C-alpha positions in Angstrom: -16.1 2.2 -30.7 -14.9 1.9 -27.5 -16.8 -1.4 -26.6 -15.9 -3.2 -30.0 -11.9 -2.2 -29.5 -12.1 -3.8 -26.1 -14.0 -6.7 -27.5 -11.2 -7.2 -30.0 -8.5 -6.8 -27.6 -9.8 -9.8 -25.2 -10.5 -12.1 -28.7 -7.3 -11.2 -30.4 -4.9 -11.5 -26.9 -6.7 -15.1 -26.1 -6.9 -16.4 -29.8 -4.1 -15.1 -31.6 -0.1 -14.5 -31.5 0.7 -11.4 -29.9 3.9 -12.2 -28.2 7.3 -10.7 -29.7 11.0 -11.1 -28.6 12.7 -11.5 -25.7 12.5 -9.4 -22.3 16.4 -10.7 -21.8 16.1 -12.2 -18.4 18.0 -15.3 -20.1 21.1 -12.7 -19.8 20.4 -12.4 -15.9 22.0 -15.8 -14.2 21.4 -15.7 -10.6 24.3 -17.4 -8.5 23.6 -20.4 -7.3 24.2 -20.9 -3.3 25.3 -24.5 -2.7 24.8 -24.3 1.0 21.8 -21.9 1.4 21.7 -22.3 5.3 18.3 -21.7 5.4 15.3 -24.3 5.0 12.8 -23.9 2.0 9.9 -23.4 4.3 11.9 -20.7 6.2 11.1 -18.6 2.8 9.0 -15.3 3.2 7.9 -13.9 0.1 5.8 -10.9 1.7 6.6 -7.7 1.2 5.3 -4.2 1.3 4.4 -1.7 -2.1 4.2 1.9 -1.5 2.6 0.9 2.2 0.4 -1.9 1.2 1.1 -5.5 2.2 1.3 -8.6 -0.3 2.0 -11.9 0.5 4.1 -12.3 -2.8 5.4 -9.7 -4.7 3.2 -10.3 -7.9 0.3 -8.7 -9.5 -2.5 -9.6 -12.0 -1.6 -6.3 -14.5 -4.3 -4.6 -16.3 -6.0 -6.7 -18.9 -9.7 -5.0 -19.2 -13.0 -3.5 -18.4 -15.7 -1.5 -20.2 -17.6 -4.1 -21.5 -19.9 -6.9 -20.0 -17.4 -9.6 -20.7 -14.8 -7.9 -18.6 -16.9 -7.7 -15.8 -16.8 -12.0 -15.5 -13.0 -11.5 -15.9 -12.1 -9.0 -13.4 -14.2 -10.7 -10.7 -12.5 -14.1 -11.4 -8.9 -12.5 -11.6 -9.4 -10.2 -8.8 -10.8 -13.1 -6.5 -7.8 -15.5 -6.8 -5.6 -12.4 -6.2 -7.4 -11.9 -2.9 -6.5 -15.7 -2.1 -2.8 -15.4 -3.0 -2.8 -11.7 -1.1 -1.3 -10.0 -4.4 -2.1 -6.7 -6.1 -4.8 -6.1 -9.1 -4.7 -4.3 -12.0 -7.9 -2.6 -13.9 -8.2 -1.8 -17.2 -8.1 1.6 -18.8 -11.3 3.4 -17.0 -12.1 5.5 -19.9 -15.3 3.3 -21.0 -16.5 4.2 -17.7 -15.5 7.4 -17.4 -17.8 8.5 -20.7 -20.3 5.7 -19.7 -20.8 5.8 -16.0 -23.4 2.7 -16.2 -20.4 0.5 -16.9 -18.7 1.0 -13.5 -19.7 -2.6 -12.3 -17.3 -4.1 -15.0 -14.5 -2.6 -13.4 -15.6 -3.5 -9.5 -14.0 -6.1 -7.6 -13.7 -4.8 -4.1 -16.5 -7.1 -3.5 -14.2 -10.0 -4.1 -10.9 -8.5 -3.4 -11.6 -6.5 -0.2 -8.3 -6.4 1.2 -5.6 -6.5 -1.5 -4.3 -3.2 -3.7 -6.1 -2.5 -6.6 -4.6 -0.3 -9.0 -7.1 2.1 -11.2 -5.9 3.0 -14.8 -6.5 5.6 -17.4 -4.2 6.4 -20.5 -1.6 9.4 -20.6 -3.3 10.7 -24.0 -6.6 11.0 -22.2 -5.3 13.5 -20.0 -6.7 17.0 -20.5 -9.7 15.6 -22.5 -10.9 13.9 -19.2 -11.0 16.3 -16.2 -9.1 15.5 -13.2 -12.0 15.7 -11.3 -13.7 12.9 -13.4 -10.5 10.7 -13.2 -10.5 11.0 -9.2 -14.5 10.2 -9.3 -13.8 7.0 -11.2 -10.9 5.9 -8.9 -13.1 6.4 -5.7 -16.1 5.0 -7.6 -14.3 1.5 -7.7 -12.6 2.0 -4.9 -9.1 1.8 -6.0 -5.8 2.6 -4.2 -3.9 3.9 -6.6 -4.0 4.9 -10.5 -2.1 3.9 -13.4 -1.3 6.3 -16.1 -0.6 4.2 -19.2 2.1 5.5 -21.5 0.9 3.9 -24.9 2.4 6.1 -27.7 3.6 3.2 -29.6 0.1 1.4 -29.5 -1.8 4.5 -30.2 0.2 5.6 -33.2 -0.6 1.7 -34.2 -4.2 2.0 -33.4 -6.5 2.9 -36.2 -8.5 5.3 -34.1 -5.2 6.0 -31.8 -5.0 9.3 -30.5 -1.5 11.0 -30.7 -1.9 14.0 -29.0 1.3 13.5 -26.3 2.4 17.1 -26.4 2.3 18.9 -22.8 0.9 15.7 -21.2 3.7 15.6 -18.4 2.4 18.9 -17.3 -1.2 17.2 -16.9 0.4 14.2 -15.2 2.2 16.3 -13.0 -1.4 18.2 -12.0 -3.0 14.7 -11.4 -0.1 13.6 -9.3 -1.0 16.3 -6.3 -4.3 14.6 -6.4 -3.6 10.8 -6.2 -0.9 8.4 -5.9 0.1 8.0 -9.6 2.2 4.5 -11.1 3.4 5.5 -14.6 3.1 2.5 -16.9 4.6 1.6 -20.1 2.6 -1.3 -21.8 5.1 -3.0 -23.8 7.8 -0.5 -25.1 9.9 0.0 -21.8 10.7 2.9 -19.8 14.3 4.7 -20.1 16.2 6.4 -17.2 15.6 9.4 -18.5 11.7 9.4 -18.9 11.9 7.6 -15.1 13.6 10.9 -14.0 11.2 13.0 -16.3 8.2 11.0 -14.4 9.9 11.4 -11.1 10.1 14.9 -11.3 6.3 14.8 -12.5 5.5 13.5 -9.0 4.7 9.6 -9.7 5.1 7.4 -6.8 6.3 4.2 -8.5 6.7 3.3 -12.3 5.9 0.0 -14.2 8.3 -0.2 -16.9 6.1 -2.3 -19.1 9.1 -3.6 -21.3 9.6 -5.2 -24.6 9.5 -9.2 -24.7 6.0 -10.2 -24.1 2.6 -9.1 -25.5 2.9 -6.6 -28.0 0.0 -4.2 -28.4 1.6 -2.8 -31.7 1.0 -6.3 -33.1 -2.6 -6.4 -31.4 -3.5 -3.3 -33.2 -2.0 -4.7 -36.5 -4.4 -7.7 -36.1 -7.0 -5.3 -36.0 -6.2 -2.8 -38.8 -4.7 -5.7 -40.7 -1.7 -3.1 -41.6 1.8 -3.6 -40.8 3.2 -0.7 -39.1 6.9 -1.7 -38.9 7.2 -1.1 -35.5 6.7 -4.8 -33.5 10.2 -5.0 -32.5 10.1 -1.1 -31.3 11.2 -1.2 -27.2 13.2 -1.5 -24.2 13.5 -5.2 -22.8 12.1 -5.6 -19.4 15.3 -6.3 -17.8 16.7 -3.4 -19.7 14.1 -1.1 -18.5 14.3 -2.5 -15.0 17.9 -1.9 -14.6 17.5 1.9 -16.4 14.7 2.8 -13.9 15.7 1.0 -10.5 18.3 3.8 -10.1 16.0 6.8 -10.2 14.8 6.2 -6.7 11.2 4.9 -7.2 9.5 1.5 -6.5 9.7 -0.3 -9.8 7.0 -2.6 -11.3 8.5 -5.2 -13.6 6.1 -6.1 -16.4 6.6 -7.5 -20.2 7.0 -11.1 -20.9 7.1 -12.4 -17.2 5.9 -15.7 -17.1 7.6 -17.3 -14.7 9.0 -17.2 -11.1 12.2 -17.3 -12.0 11.8 -14.3 -13.8 10.1 -12.8 -10.8 13.2 -13.7 -8.7 15.4 -12.3 -11.8 13.5 -8.9 -11.9 13.9 -8.4 -8.1 17.2 -9.0 -8.1 17.9 -6.4 -10.8 15.8 -3.8 -8.7 12.2 -4.6 -9.1 9.7 -4.1 -6.0 7.0 -6.4 -7.7 6.3 -7.9 -11.0 3.2 -8.4 -12.9 1.5 -10.5 -15.4 -1.3 -9.8 -17.6 -1.7 -12.1 -20.8 -0.8 -15.5 -19.0 -3.1 -14.7 -16.7 -6.1 -13.9 -19.0 -5.3 -17.3 -20.8 -4.8 -19.3 -17.7 -8.5 -17.8 -16.7 -10.1 -19.3 -19.8 -8.6 -22.6 -19.1 -9.6 -22.5 -15.7 -5.9 -23.1 -14.6 -5.5 -19.5 -12.6 -4.9 -20.8 -9.5 -2.9 -23.5 -10.1 -0.3 -21.6 -12.4 -0.3 -18.7 -10.3 0.5 -21.1 -7.6 3.4 -22.4 -9.9 4.5 -18.9 -10.3 5.0 -18.5 -6.4 6.4 -21.9 -5.9 9.4 -21.3 -8.3 9.9 -17.8 -6.9 10.3 -19.4 -3.5 12.6 -22.2 -5.1 14.7 -19.5 -6.6 15.3 -17.7 -3.1 15.9 -20.9 -1.7 18.8 -21.3 -3.9 20.7 -18.5 -3.7 20.2 -18.0 0.2 17.3 -15.3 0.4 15.3 -15.8 3.1 13.2 -12.5 2.5 12.5 -10.3 -0.6 14.6 -8.0 0.9 17.7 -10.3 1.0 16.7 -11.6 -2.9 17.2 -7.7 -3.8 20.7 -8.4 -2.7 21.6 -11.6 -4.3 24.5 -11.9 -6.5 23.7 -12.1 -10.3 25.6 -12.0 -13.3 24.7 -9.8 -16.3 25.8 -11.0 -19.8 25.1 -11.0 -23.4 23.1 -8.4 -25.0 21.9 -7.1 -21.6 25.6 -6.7 -20.7 26.2 -4.7 -24.2 23.0 -2.4 -23.5 24.3 -1.5 -19.8 27.6 -0.8 -21.1 26.5 1.5 -23.8 24.1 3.1 -21.4 26.8 3.7 -18.9 24.6 1.4 -16.3 27.2 0.0 -13.7 26.8 -3.9 -13.6 29.9 -5.6 -11.9 28.2 -4.9 -8.5 25.5 -7.1 -9.2 27.7 -10.1 -8.9 29.8 -9.1 -5.7 26.6 -8.1 -3.6 26.9 -10.8 -0.7 29.1 -9.6 1.7 30.3 -13.1 3.1 32.2 -13.6 -0.2 34.7 -11.5 0.9 35.9 -14.1 3.2 37.2 -16.0 0.5 
């Protein structure tokens, strides 16, 4: 059943329209600096995430594993990540825990010896799978961190979904004492309240996995041929970044991010790094992963140049105006936004 589901997911994501809505980054306007006082060549995209160095604040987020087709996909994607010095995320490792012979469909350290690798298990699986087994699976693939994906909406839409989510925070807290945990949504976003709860459970970072990109509810509707009515459910990515950024944990922005400019906007709102999954899978099949990843990084550098941001640290303090639906959301949720527009101190001279 797991193998068929994973094959279904790959086929649907590569052949069907699985993207929904807007991630709301169109409501974020970075302030143009006509005299940036730096050269484009001066822009430096390197950064660190949980102590690991990256050449750019990017990652190929979790996609697949557990079937033979996934082995080639994962190695191809991870090899490109190694070349660009960005992070790589594995798909759910439940399959290899239940069937240890599948471990090599996840193993990429041979082609990616230096970059951060993120393992993966579902929150719904905690309790069903022992902590020692989870840790063993992470060591088996030589991953640096473990993403625990929070996919309640997907499980509810999945024909064979596991919707037993009671007491899972306690299980997460137990696991977080053993290994660095990143809490990861998969397309429906994380609120400020949930982020605080996750921090208290001991997670080291949050991947907001916001609404506005791949809808796993829509993927499951293709599989079941039934409509759940929740395709448009969730917190748009830009709002989720702002919800979580004040909690005091590193933030990964995923959810409909397709361009370097969106990465720049996410970082200006408080993200540490940005992740993409669906476009990378499709670029892989088209043989254009290197070309398009290079374009993403070039666009990020251009956005940094045009805001006068020499480094990722300076980009985090660049000026941005919040408008439209995102502004309305922030006002309703008591998230202050005026300071984003006036962070660069040199404006005070006028």
